[in-house]
C-alpha positions as CSV (number, residue, x, y, z in Angstrom):
1,X,-9.5,-4.3,6.5
2,X,-12.7,-4.1,8.6
3,X,-15.8,-6.3,8.0
4,X,-17.5,-3.2,6.5
5,X,-14.7,-2.7,4.1
6,X,-14.8,-6.3,3.0
7,X,-18.6,-6.1,2.4
8,X,-18.4,-2.8,0.5
9,X,-15.5,-4.0,-1.7
10,X,-17.4,-7.3,-2.4
11,X,-20.5,-5.3,-3.4
12,X,-18.3,-3.1,-5.7
13,X,-16.9,-6.2,-7.3
14,X,-20.4,-7.8,-7.7
15,X,-21.8,-4.7,-9.4
16,X,-18.8,-3.9,-11.6
17,X,-17.7,-7.3,-12.8
18,X,-20.6,-7.8,-15.2
19,X,-21.6,-4.2,-15.8
20,X,-19.1,-2.8,-18.4
21,X,-17.4,-0.4,-16.1
22,X,-14.3,-2.4,-15.0
23,X,-14.3,-4.3,-11.7
24,X,-10.5,-4.2,-11.3
25,X,-10.5,-0.4,-11.8
26,X,-13.3,0.1,-9.3
27,X,-11.6,-2.2,-6.7
28,X,-8.4,-0.1,-7.0
29,X,-10.4,3.1,-6.6
30,X,-12.6,1.6,-3.8
31,X,-9.6,0.5,-1.8
32,X,-7.9,3.9,-2.2
33,X,-11.1,5.8,-1.0
34,X,-11.5,3.4,2.0
35,X,-7.8,3.6,2.8
36,X,-7.4,-0.1,2.5
37,X,-4.0,-1.5,1.6
38,X,-4.1,-5.2,0.4
39,X,-0.6,-6.1,-0.9
40,X,-0.7,-8.4,-4.0
41,X,-4.0,-9.4,-5.6
42,X,-5.4,-12.1,-3.3
43,X,-8.4,-10.0,-2.4
44,X,-9.2,-9.3,-6.0
45,X,-9.0,-12.9,-6.9
46,X,-11.3,-13.9,-4.0
47,X,-14.0,-11.4,-5.1
48,X,-13.6,-12.5,-8.7
49,X,-14.2,-16.1,-7.6
50,X,-17.4,-14.8,-6.0
51,X,-18.6,-13.4,-9.3
52,X,-17.5,-16.6,-11.1
53,X,-20.0,-18.4,-9.0
54,X,-22.6,-15.9,-10.2
55,X,-21.8,-16.8,-13.8
56,X,-22.2,-20.5,-13.0
57,X,-25.5,-19.9,-11.2
58,X,-27.0,-17.6,-13.9
59,X,-25.8,-19.7,-16.9
60,X,-26.3,-23.1,-15.2
61,X,-29.0,-24.2,-17.7
62,X,-26.7,-23.3,-20.7
63,X,-23.8,-25.1,-19.1
64,X,-25.9,-28.1,-18.2
65,X,-27.2,-28.2,-21.8
66,X,-23.7,-28.1,-23.2
67,X,-22.6,-31.0,-20.9
68,X,-25.6,-33.1,-22.0
69,X,-25.0,-32.4,-25.7
70,X,-21.2,-32.9,-25.9
71,X,-21.7,-35.4,-28.7
72,X,-23.4,-32.8,-30.9
73,X,-21.2,-31.0,-33.5
74,X,-22.6,-27.6,-32.7
75,X,-21.7,-28.0,-29.0
76,X,-18.2,-29.2,-29.8
77,X,-17.7,-26.2,-32.1
78,X,-18.9,-23.8,-29.4
79,X,-16.5,-25.3,-26.8
80,X,-13.7,-25.0,-29.4
81,X,-14.5,-21.3,-29.8
82,X,-14.3,-20.9,-26.0
83,X,-11.0,-22.6,-25.9
84,X,-9.6,-20.4,-28.8
85,X,-11.0,-17.3,-27.0
86,X,-9.3,-18.3,-23.7
87,X,-5.8,-18.8,-25.2
88,X,-4.8,-15.1,-25.5
89,X,-5.5,-14.5,-21.8
90,X,-3.6,-17.6,-20.8
91,X,-0.5,-16.7,-22.9
92,X,-0.5,-12.9,-22.1
93,X,-1.4,-13.5,-18.5
94,X,1.5,-15.9,-18.0
95,X,4.0,-13.8,-19.9
96,X,3.2,-10.4,-18.4
97,X,1.8,-11.4,-14.9
98,X,4.2,-9.3,-12.9
99,X,3.8,-6.2,-15.1
100,X,0.0,-6.5,-14.9
101,X,0.1,-6.8,-11.1
102,X,2.2,-3.6,-10.9
103,X,-0.5,-1.8,-12.9
104,X,-2.9,-2.2,-10.1
105,X,-0.8,0.3,-8.1
106,X,-1.3,3.1,-10.7
107,X,-4.4,5.3,-10.2
108,X,-3.5,7.3,-13.4
109,X,-3.5,4.0,-15.4
110,X,-7.0,3.2,-14.0
111,X,-8.3,6.7,-14.9
112,X,-7.0,6.5,-18.4
113,X,-8.3,3.0,-18.9
114,X,-11.8,3.9,-17.7
115,X,-11.9,6.8,-20.2
116,X,-10.8,4.4,-22.9
117,X,-13.5,1.9,-21.9
118,X,-16.1,4.7,-21.9
119,X,-15.2,5.7,-25.5
120,X,-15.5,2.1,-26.7
121,X,-18.9,1.6,-25.1
122,X,-20.2,4.8,-26.6
123,X,-19.1,3.7,-30.0
124,X,-21.3,0.6,-29.8
125,X,-24.3,2.9,-30.1
126,X,-23.4,3.2,-33.8
127,X,-23.6,-0.5,-34.4
128,X,-26.6,-2.0,-36.0
129,X,-28.2,-5.1,-34.5
130,X,-27.1,-8.2,-36.4
131,X,-27.3,-12.0,-35.9
132,X,-24.2,-13.4,-37.5
133,X,-22.9,-16.8,-36.4
134,X,-19.9,-17.2,-34.1
135,X,-16.8,-18.8,-35.5
136,X,-13.2,-19.5,-34.3
137,X,-11.9,-16.2,-35.8
138,X,-14.5,-14.2,-34.0
139,X,-13.8,-16.2,-30.8
140,X,-10.1,-15.4,-31.1
141,X,-10.8,-11.7,-31.6
142,X,-13.1,-11.6,-28.5
143,X,-10.4,-13.5,-26.6
144,X,-7.8,-10.9,-27.5
145,X,-9.9,-8.1,-26.1
146,X,-10.4,-10.2,-22.9
147,X,-6.7,-10.4,-22.6
148,X,-6.4,-6.7,-23.1
149,X,-8.9,-6.2,-20.3
150,X,-6.4,-7.5,-17.7
151,X,-5.3,-3.9,-17.5
152,X,-7.1,-2.4,-14.5
153,X,-9.7,0.1,-15.7
154,X,-10.4,-1.8,-18.9
155,X,-13.7,-3.6,-18.6
156,X,-13.6,-7.3,-19.5
157,X,-17.3,-7.5,-20.2
158,X,-17.3,-4.1,-21.9
159,X,-14.5,-5.1,-24.3
160,X,-15.7,-8.6,-25.1
161,X,-19.3,-7.7,-25.6
162,X,-18.5,-4.6,-27.6
163,X,-16.2,-6.7,-29.8
164,X,-18.9,-9.4,-30.3
165,X,-21.4,-6.7,-31.3
166,X,-18.8,-5.2,-33.7
167,X,-18.3,-8.6,-35.3
168,X,-22.0,-8.9,-35.9
169,X,-23.2,-11.0,-33.0
170,X,-26.5,-10.3,-31.4
171,X,-26.5,-8.7,-28.0
172,X,-27.7,-12.0,-26.4
173,X,-25.1,-14.1,-28.2
174,X,-22.3,-11.7,-27.5
175,X,-23.1,-11.6,-23.8
176,X,-23.4,-15.4,-23.5
177,X,-20.0,-15.9,-25.1
178,X,-18.5,-13.2,-23.0
179,X,-19.6,-14.5,-19.7
180,X,-19.0,-18.2,-20.5
181,X,-15.5,-17.0,-21.6
182,X,-15.1,-15.5,-18.2
183,X,-15.3,-18.9,-16.4
184,X,-11.9,-20.3,-17.5
185,X,-10.3,-16.8,-17.3
186,X,-11.4,-16.1,-13.7
187,X,-10.8,-19.7,-12.6
188,X,-7.3,-19.7,-14.1
189,X,-6.4,-16.4,-12.5
190,X,-7.5,-17.7,-9.2
191,X,-5.4,-20.9,-9.6
192,X,-2.3,-19.0,-10.5
193,X,-2.6,-16.7,-7.6
194,X,-3.3,-19.6,-5.2
195,X,-0.1,-21.3,-6.4
196,X,1.9,-18.1,-5.8
197,X,0.6,-17.5,-2.3
198,X,3.0,-18.6,0.5
199,X,1.6,-20.0,3.7
200,X,1.2,-17.3,6.3
201,X,1.6,-14.5,3.8
202,X,-2.1,-13.5,3.5
203,X,-2.7,-10.5,5.7
204,X,-6.5,-10.4,5.3
205,X,-8.5,-12.5,7.8
206,X,-10.4,-15.4,6.4
207,X,-13.7,-14.1,7.7
208,X,-13.3,-10.8,5.8
209,X,-12.4,-12.7,2.6
210,X,-15.5,-14.9,3.1
211,X,-17.8,-11.8,3.5
212,X,-16.3,-10.3,0.4
213,X,-16.7,-13.5,-1.6
214,X,-20.4,-13.9,-0.7
215,X,-21.3,-10.3,-1.1
216,X,-19.7,-10.4,-4.6
217,X,-21.7,-13.5,-5.5
218,X,-25.1,-12.2,-4.4
219,X,-24.7,-8.7,-5.9
220,X,-23.0,-10.2,-9.0
221,X,-25.9,-12.4,-9.7
222,X,-28.3,-9.5,-9.5
223,X,-26.1,-7.3,-11.7
224,X,-25.6,-10.0,-14.3
225,X,-29.3,-10.6,-14.7
226,X,-29.9,-6.8,-15.0
227,X,-27.2,-6.4,-17.6
228,X,-28.7,-9.2,-19.8
229,X,-32.0,-7.3,-19.7
230,X,-30.3,-4.0,-20.7
231,X,-28.6,-5.6,-23.6
232,X,-31.9,-6.7,-25.0
233,X,-33.2,-3.1,-24.6
234,X,-30.3,-1.6,-26.5
235,X,-29.0,0.6,-23.6
236,X,-25.6,-1.0,-23.3
237,X,-23.7,2.1,-24.5
238,X,-25.1,4.2,-21.6
239,X,-22.4,2.8,-19.3
240,X,-19.9,4.7,-21.5
241,X,-21.0,8.0,-20.0
242,X,-20.4,6.6,-16.5
243,X,-16.9,5.3,-17.3
244,X,-15.9,8.7,-18.9
245,X,-17.2,10.6,-15.9
246,X,-15.4,8.4,-13.3
247,X,-12.2,8.3,-15.4
248,X,-12.1,12.1,-15.8
249,X,-12.9,12.8,-12.1
250,X,-10.2,10.3,-11.0
251,X,-7.7,11.8,-13.4
252,X,-8.4,15.4,-12.3
253,X,-8.2,14.5,-8.6
254,X,-4.8,12.8,-8.8
């Protein structure tokens, strides 16, 4: 992997992690197009950690407010909803880790998953804007779709935000819960991978990993802020056309 490859893949991760077009799927396609072979998923985790830093940066005020209001009942409930929403990814991720890792080698799986994501996103156009309150049942449902999005090509943000909208949450509330839910999910995935890595087994130089991390962080921050603006303008579903197009082109070119 060259320095240019690392930066390009970091940028791809930064753009696609928050936009509902599947970062994992695009990383697989990007590595294939660049002819980059990175055994395992260490590179994916490093770039995901870069976008995790983006979430912490963009939502720092909300996180700080939660920390300073831990004694309030509303804050305690919201944290409980985040915990409930995180459980499916933890359980399924631990139980099916090897199977999920193997899916990253299947271009046809990525293509089909992107098409599926596109259909789901387009269906959100039919949803009317509502402002229902979040509860533990809705948190669990959103968490289940986050776990489903561990399949490469299935967009985590696309699935969780779409589910939140379908359950009656406003675009702003659905996005906030989706991205705060990403914090334990991405951090947990990074920790599990770090524990599995054997000393001396990482074939990618540290400098390339660092470049990918920081490019993912910078571009991820810009993309996240842009997406939040698009949600307010009601144009979230437009990404569905892109996912369908990329999925179909990928499938036909296999």
